[in-house]
C-alpha positions in Angstrom: -9.2 100.0 30.8 -8.7 99.6 34.5 -5.3 101.8 33.3 -7.0 105.0 31.9 -9.8 104.8 35.3 -6.7 105.0 37.4 -4.9 107.4 35.3 -8.2 110.2 35.2 -8.7 110.2 38.9 -4.9 110.3 39.8 -5.1 113.1 36.9 -8.6 114.7 38.6 -7.2 114.7 41.9 -4.0 116.6 40.9 -6.3 118.7 38.8 -8.6 119.6 41.9 -5.0 120.1 44.4 -3.2 123.1 41.7 -6.8 124.7 41.6 -6.7 124.8 45.2 -3.6 125.5 45.8 -4.0 129.1 43.4 -6.7 129.8 46.4 -3.4 132.5 48.5 -6.3 133.9 50.8 -7.2 130.4 52.1 -5.6 130.3 55.6 -3.0 128.1 56.7 -5.4 125.7 58.6 -7.9 125.8 55.4 -4.9 125.4 53.0 -3.9 122.3 55.4 -7.4 120.3 54.6 -7.1 121.6 50.5 -3.7 119.8 50.6 -4.4 116.7 53.0 -7.9 116.2 51.0 -5.5 115.7 47.7 -3.1 113.6 49.0 -5.9 112.0 50.5 -7.6 112.0 46.9 -4.6 110.3 45.1 -3.7 108.3 47.6 -7.2 106.5 47.7 -7.7 106.5 43.8 -3.8 104.8 44.1 -4.6 102.2 46.9 -8.1 101.0 45.3 -7.5 100.8 42.0 -8.8 103.5 40.8 -12.1 103.3 42.8 -14.7 106.7 42.6 -15.7 105.2 47.1 -12.2 105.2 47.2 -10.8 108.5 45.7 -14.0 110.6 47.6 -13.1 108.0 51.4 -9.7 109.7 50.5 -10.4 112.7 50.2 -12.0 112.8 53.2 -9.8 111.3 55.7 -7.2 113.3 53.8 -8.8 116.6 54.6 -9.6 115.9 58.3 -6.1 114.7 59.3 -4.9 117.8 56.7 -7.1 120.2 59.1 -5.6 118.7 62.3 -2.5 119.2 61.8 -1.2 122.6 63.3 -3.8 122.8 66.0 
């Protein structure tokens, strides 16, 4: 059951990354934020074995880091 939850969380995070990457009219900073959030969500899900709190926390931290890149 843990493997299915982890797979579902990772699949959801990757889907979000793909959907957000399709926004071509985003500024460079907005794209960095979206990419950071996606990578953070995947990283948080992997590190916490698919925990929803870990996924959301990873997305928040990744988004903040992505927002600051290239400032």
